[in-house]
Phi, psi and omega in degrees: 000128180284126175283333180300332183249024176255159182295155179210142178265129179229112185057229180275002187252151169242119181262150186285336179208178189244019177268111188252140170285118178292154173289118189233118177291113183242345172057050177245015178290157181270182181308143181079016181058038181258129173297147178236193183295329179296317178296321178298319178296317180302311182290321179299319179303325187264014178263132173240158179302121181076014182267168184234131179237146173244122181296158181292161180308121188241129189294125186264344182219154182304330180258023189260006187262153173231359188220116172303129181098355175284146179276160180229168166218037177267001182215144182299335182293347182267352184295314187298321178298318176293327179297326173304318185288313181295324176298318181295321179292315182294327179296334179260011172087018181254175174235150182219132174262145171280137170248124180257139179216163169224125185291335183061231183287348181278066186204178181220150182304333183291342176247016176257152177295133180053034178053037181284163181283134175302156183243160176196177180295326183214161175273102180226120179296140184205168176271206179098163184225154173244167180246121182232188175298343178266009183089207180283122183227157178300148175297148173279133176307135187265168170251163180275140178288147171274165177302318182294322180292324178298317176299322178295323179291322175302318178293324176300316179296321180297313182291327174297321177297322177296321176295328177298324175299312181295331181279353174092013177294164180260353180175184184218140177242132175272125178276107181246026185230193171058027175074015177274186195303312181299316178298323179296325174289324184291312192269141192278353174279348177247344181248105180247020184292154178241010178260203185290354178253012181218162176099263186288164174303316181303314182290319183287335178272356186300315182296314179304314184287326176296317179292317180303316180290331174294320177294321178298324180298336179268314193258338193085147190297328187282000175238019178241139179224163178228138175248128176227163180232081180305128181068014179290138182243359180299136181081029180060039181265161177174160180213147181291334181220070184297324181295317178295318182298308186282339169296316178298317180300313180300318181292329177282328180280332186305318182284354187278353179056049180288164174298316178192166170246128186253124187241130174262126179287138183290356177287353177250124179251101187072252177234016176237160181284134178273110184294342181267356184270159174297126181290345180280154179283077188285330183295311180296321180297318178293311188287332180300331180297333187243352183228111185261359177282191181292131177240132169254127177256144179218152174120089171081019181276148166241183182301319183291313182288332175294315177300320184293316183290329177288317177299324180288342179087004181279342176215157180253333176219162180230129177266134181246138179252278186302319181290331178283331173302311187274347184226089181300337178256035185305316180305317180289323178297319179289322181300319185255011177056046181270154179296150183257144169295148174280144178271155182248096188302320181301340181259009180301315191248115176074169178117213185244208176288343181294125183074015183231295180246007183257009174288139186276145168285159182293136176234134176294134177291135180293139178259148182289000000 
């Protein structure tokens, strides 16, 4: 009996299977970072009865974006577009969590309000690119946040979560990985602060925990989740003691009774496989020792490896990215061992319906 296709309880919900749509930056929002009908069609296509979806990284603060075309919930005008999406998912019997993010230093003045300088925990030169009207361009060197600004950002996340309630989401996930702001506070190659937000594990995890508790104040703990990427290097990230750091993070999150902890395996660098990384799912194996709640694993899984990690007990659900992009009916394809459509990487980021809503559902071949 396949555990990947068995029911599982997550927070107050019971899902029919454990194949999750990963949060995927697709950059198809309309002007004003507002979701439109094209995005609603995309999410509806990937909804199955009793299935679970995680929305793409959604901008939580006016200065939080790094990608032209990313959607937001930092303004009331963005609620209605998201309501189209949650209504479409619910109509097909699915549930969807909002994922909130702040790009931090992973940005460019061209996607900042009034061409302002991107912010981060510290001023540290780094590589990486943002997406603007000029296409992919180098990030603009950032400035360091003040203590007062950090408190303001925590409040931005809280009010974005309130908008998520109005938009009809079923819960909220904090994006703490992929070299974005929360990750920048966590890892010591990007966090050189000497105040209460820098230095020790406790101080560097402070922002993550403050935002998490702000989300809990809106949603309740059983509808709040956190995503982290132990040993993740995307966005010029790194830490001198990643195992110690993320063990501490897991230990601090464990008592909060969250809906789940979402882990990105370090074998994926951005959206491609890192040839230098351990091919085994090491992040989930590490964190399971310290986190006994629900774990979602993501990063390079197929049906066989997803089944294996669930059988091993290191994860309870598996989030799929590239394969879910190309196969809107992925849960059924995996359940029946059907062939998968190939994904088209050049259409991942931005564009039209091409490579977005035009992937075919599986069709039985006609017999003579």
